[in-house]
C-alpha positions as CSV (number, residue, x, y, z in Angstrom):
1,X,0.0,0.0,0.1
2,X,1.3,3.4,-0.8
3,X,2.1,5.6,2.2
4,X,0.2,8.6,0.8
5,X,-3.2,6.8,1.4
6,X,-5.1,7.8,4.5
7,X,-5.6,5.1,7.0
8,X,-9.5,5.3,6.4
9,X,-8.8,4.2,2.7
10,X,-6.8,1.1,3.8
11,X,-9.5,0.0,6.3
12,X,-12.2,0.5,3.5
13,X,-10.2,-1.5,1.2
14,X,-9.7,-4.3,3.8
15,X,-13.5,-4.2,4.4
16,X,-14.0,-4.5,0.6
17,X,-11.8,-7.5,0.3
18,X,-13.5,-9.2,3.3
19,X,-16.9,-8.5,2.0
20,X,-15.8,-10.0,-1.4
21,X,-14.3,-13.1,0.3
22,X,-17.6,-13.4,2.3
23,X,-19.7,-13.1,-0.8
24,X,-17.4,-15.7,-2.6
25,X,-17.8,-18.2,0.3
26,X,-21.6,-17.7,0.4
27,X,-21.8,-18.3,-3.3
28,X,-19.7,-21.6,-2.9
29,X,-21.9,-22.8,-0.1
30,X,-25.0,-22.1,-2.0
31,X,-23.7,-23.9,-5.0
32,X,-22.9,-26.7,-2.9
33,X,-26.3,-26.8,-1.5
34,X,-28.2,-26.6,-4.8
35,X,-32.0,-27.5,-4.8
36,X,-31.5,-30.3,-7.3
37,X,-29.1,-32.3,-5.0
38,X,-31.8,-32.5,-2.1
39,X,-34.4,-35.2,-2.2
40,X,-37.9,-34.0,-1.6
41,X,-39.2,-33.9,2.0
42,X,-41.6,-36.8,2.9
43,X,-45.2,-36.0,3.5
44,X,-46.0,-35.6,7.2
45,X,-48.9,-37.5,8.6
46,X,-50.1,-35.4,11.7
47,X,-53.0,-35.8,14.0
48,X,-54.6,-32.3,14.3
49,X,-55.9,-33.2,17.6
50,X,-52.2,-33.6,19.1
51,X,-50.6,-30.5,17.8
52,X,-48.7,-28.4,20.5
53,X,-45.9,-25.7,20.4
54,X,-42.6,-25.6,22.4
55,X,-40.2,-22.8,22.8
56,X,-37.0,-21.9,24.7
57,X,-36.0,-18.6,25.7
58,X,-37.2,-16.0,22.9
59,X,-38.9,-19.1,21.3
60,X,-40.9,-19.3,24.4
61,X,-42.4,-15.8,23.6
62,X,-43.2,-16.9,20.2
63,X,-44.8,-20.2,21.3
64,X,-46.8,-18.2,23.9
65,X,-47.9,-15.8,21.1
66,X,-48.9,-18.7,18.8
67,X,-50.9,-20.3,21.6
68,X,-52.8,-17.3,22.3
69,X,-53.6,-16.6,18.6
70,X,-54.2,-20.2,17.7
71,X,-55.5,-21.9,20.8
72,X,-58.4,-23.4,19.1
73,X,-55.9,-25.3,17.0
74,X,-53.4,-26.3,19.5
75,X,-53.3,-28.8,22.1
76,X,-51.1,-26.8,24.4
77,X,-47.7,-25.0,24.7
78,X,-44.6,-25.8,26.6
79,X,-42.6,-22.5,27.4
80,X,-39.1,-23.1,28.7
81,X,-36.8,-20.4,30.3
82,X,-39.1,-17.6,28.8
83,X,-39.6,-14.1,30.1
84,X,-41.1,-13.3,33.7
85,X,-44.7,-13.6,34.1
86,X,-46.7,-10.6,32.7
87,X,-43.6,-9.2,31.1
88,X,-44.2,-7.3,27.8
């Protein structure tokens, strides 16, 4: 690097190189995980009367909200390590 370039330009150049490297890695990973190489998922046989939701930590909040919104479709909810009671 020439000495007359300010330090900001050097840092920006390094960030651009890292962004390009990251983009290349993502492209390689996406190419390796192509949709054609994966077999189709099997069809699930679910009993609608036995569906429940489970959540841990922030997932407990989501499970709680889902249970409130769809309580007529869910059997129950298990909330593990969620927020304190009546915490918004």
